[in-house]
SERO-4910 file (N, C-alpha, C, O; in steps of 0.05 Angstrom, whole numbers):
BEGIN
 pado doro    nc1    nc2    nc3   cac1   cac2   cac3    cc1    cc2    cc3    oc1    oc2    oc3
  Unk    A  -2635   -348   2820  -2610   -352   2816  -2587   -336   2830  -2587   -312   2832
  Unk    A  -2566   -354   2838  -2548   -343   2852  -2523   -333   2838  -2508   -348   2826
  Unk    A  -2520   -302   2840  -2499   -289   2819  -2474   -298   2822  -2459   -298   2803
  Unk    A  -2467   -309   2846  -2439   -315   2850  -2426   -343   2834  -2403   -347   2829
  Unk    A  -2443   -355   2830  -2433   -383   2815  -2445   -382   2784  -2440   -401   2769
  Unk    A  -2458   -364   2776  -2464   -362   2744  -2442   -352   2731  -2430   -332   2739
  Unk    A  -2437   -366   2710  -2412   -356   2689  -2425   -323   2676  -2448   -317   2674
  Unk    A  -2404   -310   2670  -2410   -287   2657  -2424   -293   2628  -2418   -312   2613
  Unk    A  -2440   -278   2624  -2457   -280   2598  -2446   -259   2574  -2444   -236   2581
  Unk    A  -2438   -265   2551  -2432   -243   2533  -2452   -246   2509  -2456   -266   2496
  Unk    A  -2464   -223   2506  -2484   -213   2486  -2471   -219   2459  -2484   -235   2445
  Unk    A  -2451   -211   2450  -2436   -208   2427  -2414   -225   2424  -2392   -215   2417
  Unk    A  -2414   -254   2430  -2392   -268   2430  -2388   -274   2402  -2407   -276   2385
  Unk    A  -2363   -277   2397  -2353   -283   2366  -2349   -311   2363  -2336   -322   2381
  Unk    A  -2358   -326   2341  -2351   -352   2331  -2333   -344   2304  -2341   -329   2286
  Unk    A  -2311   -356   2303  -2295   -353   2282  -2289   -383   2268  -2276   -400   2281
  Unk    A  -2297   -387   2248  -2291   -412   2230  -2264   -412   2214  -2254   -391   2206
  Unk    A  -2253   -436   2210  -2232   -442   2198  -2235   -431   2165  -2216   -421   2153
  Unk    A  -2256   -433   2156  -2266   -423   2126  -2265   -392   2125  -2268   -382   2103
  Unk    A  -2262   -374   2149  -2264   -344   2147  -2290   -337   2160  -2291   -316   2172
  Unk    A  -2309   -351   2159  -2334   -338   2171  -2336   -329   2199  -2325   -344   2216
  Unk    A  -2348   -309   2207  -2352   -299   2234  -2377   -295   2240  -2392   -283   2225
  Unk    A  -2386   -306   2266  -2415   -302   2275  -2415   -289   2302  -2398   -291   2319
  Unk    A  -2437   -276   2303  -2440   -260   2331  -2465   -275   2346  -2488   -276   2336
  Unk    A  -2458   -287   2371  -2488   -304   2386  -2481   -293   2416  -2463   -278   2423
  Unk    A  -2499   -304   2431  -2498   -296   2458  -2487   -322   2471  -2500   -342   2468
  Unk    A  -2461   -322   2489  -2452   -343   2502  -2436   -341   2523  -2430   -318   2528
  Unk    A  -2426   -359   2540  -2412   -355   2560  -2387   -357   2555  -2373   -358   2576
  Unk    A  -2374   -359   2533  -2349   -354   2524  -2347   -328   2506  -2367   -322   2493
  Unk    A  -2328   -315   2505  -2326   -290   2491  -2316   -298   2461  -2329   -289   2442
  Unk    A  -2296   -314   2457  -2287   -322   2432  -2288   -354   2427  -2281   -368   2446
  Unk    A  -2296   -365   2404  -2298   -390   2400  -2287   -396   2374  -2297   -382   2356
  Unk    A  -2270   -412   2367  -2260   -419   2343  -2265   -449   2339  -2258   -466   2355
  Unk    A  -2278   -453   2311  -2289   -476   2302  -2278   -485   2278  -2266   -468   2264
  Unk    A  -2279   -513   2268  -2267   -519   2241  -2281   -518   2222  -2275   -511   2199
  Unk    A  -2310   -527   2231  -2330   -527   2204  -2358   -511   2218  -2366   -515   2241
  Unk    A  -2369   -495   2201  -2399   -482   2203  -2418   -487   2186  -2414   -506   2171
  Unk    A  -2440   -475   2183  -2459   -471   2165  -2452   -468   2140  -2464   -480   2122
  Unk    A  -2431   -450   2135  -2425   -438   2112  -2401   -454   2096  -2391   -445   2075
  Unk    A  -2393   -476   2107  -2376   -492   2096  -2382   -524   2103  -2367   -541   2092
  Unk    A  -2399   -531   2117  -2408   -556   2124  -2423   -567   2097  -2440   -554   2086
  Unk    A  -2416   -595   2088  -2425   -603   2061  -2455   -605   2067  -2469   -595   2049
  Unk    A  -2466   -614   2085  -2497   -617   2085  -2509   -591   2080  -2529   -593   2065
  Unk    A  -2504   -566   2088  -2515   -539   2087  -2507   -526   2056  -2522   -510   2044
  Unk    A  -2484   -533   2046  -2474   -524   2022  -2484   -541   2001  -2492   -530   1980
  Unk    A  -2486   -566   2003  -2496   -589   1984  -2472   -600   1964  -2476   -612   1943
  Unk    A  -2448   -593   1975  -2425   -601   1958  -2414   -625   1976  -2413   -621   2000
  Unk    A  -2406   -651   1965  -2393   -669   1984  -2366   -669   1980  -2358   -668   1957
  Unk    A  -2349   -671   2001  -2324   -673   2001  -2313   -704   2001  -2318   -718   2020
  Unk    A  -2297   -713   1979  -2289   -738   1986  -2257   -742   1985  -2248   -764   1978
  Unk    A  -2243   -722   1992  -2214   -724   1995  -2203   -744   2010  -2182   -755   2002
  Unk    A  -2213   -750   2031  -2200   -772   2045  -2206   -797   2035  -2189   -815   2037
  Unk    A  -2227   -803   2025  -2233   -829   2008  -2215   -834   1983  -2207   -855   1974
  Unk    A  -2210   -812   1974  -2192   -820   1946  -2163   -824   1959  -2150   -842   1948
  Unk    A  -2152   -812   1979  -2129   -820   1989  -2129   -848   1999  -2107   -859   2000
  Unk    A  -2152   -861   2009  -2151   -887   2018  -2151   -909   1991  -2141   -932   1992
  Unk    A  -2162   -898   1972  -2160   -912   1949  -2138   -913   1937  -2130   -934   1925
  Unk    A  -2126   -895   1937  -2097   -889   1923  -2077   -911   1941  -2065   -929   1929
  Unk    A  -2076   -909   1965  -2057   -923   1985  -2066   -954   1980  -2048   -971   1979
  Unk    A  -2092   -962   1978  -2099   -993   1972  -2090  -1000   1945  -2083  -1023   1941
  Unk    A  -2088   -982   1924  -2072   -989   1896  -2048   -992   1901  -2036  -1012   1891
  Unk    A  -2034   -976   1915  -2007   -978   1923  -1999  -1004   1933  -1981  -1018   1924
  Unk    A  -2013  -1009   1951  -2010  -1038   1968  -2013  -1060   1947  -1996  -1077   1947
  Unk    A  -2032  -1060   1931  -2038  -1077   1912  -2018  -1080   1891  -2015  -1101   1879
  Unk    A  -2006  -1060   1887  -1980  -1059   1859  -1958  -1072   1874  -1945  -1090   1863
  Unk    A  -1951  -1064   1900  -1928  -1074   1910  -1928  -1103   1918  -1908  -1116   1920
  Unk    A  -1957  -1115   1924  -1959  -1140   1928  -1953  -1159   1900  -1940  -1180   1899
  Unk    A  -1965  -1146   1880  -1961  -1163   1849  -1932  -1163   1844  -1922  -1184   1835
  Unk    A  -1917  -1140   1849  -1882  -1137   1844  -1870  -1164   1861  -1855  -1180   1850
  Unk    A  -1877  -1166   1888  -1871  -1186   1903  -1871  -1210   1891  -1851  -1224   1889
  Unk    A  -1898  -1218   1880  -1907  -1244   1871  -1890  -1249   1846  -1877  -1271   1844
  Unk    A  -1889  -1229   1828  -1869  -1232   1805  -1840  -1240   1811  -1828  -1259   1799
  Unk    A  -1827  -1221   1833  -1799  -1227   1842  -1797  -1253   1852  -1777  -1267   1849
  Unk    A  -1822  -1262   1867  -1816  -1294   1878  -1815  -1313   1861  -1801  -1332   1866
  Unk    A  -1828  -1313   1839  -1834  -1336   1818  -1812  -1332   1803  -1807  -1346   1784
***
């Protein structure tokens, strides 16, 4: 291997997650910040999050209610 073109390898690189978990691994980057990790990912925790879905349902119901109001006002 040519030493001049290889990136520097950090034995104790830190990975910080948005949930607060910190991991140490070997990497070519010294510090990485991620949004989701194995401690907070629904697949690994067994908990399903449906916050986004509920927001879509509420928006749909609001649009439906507004449509019904317009029908009543038009008749």
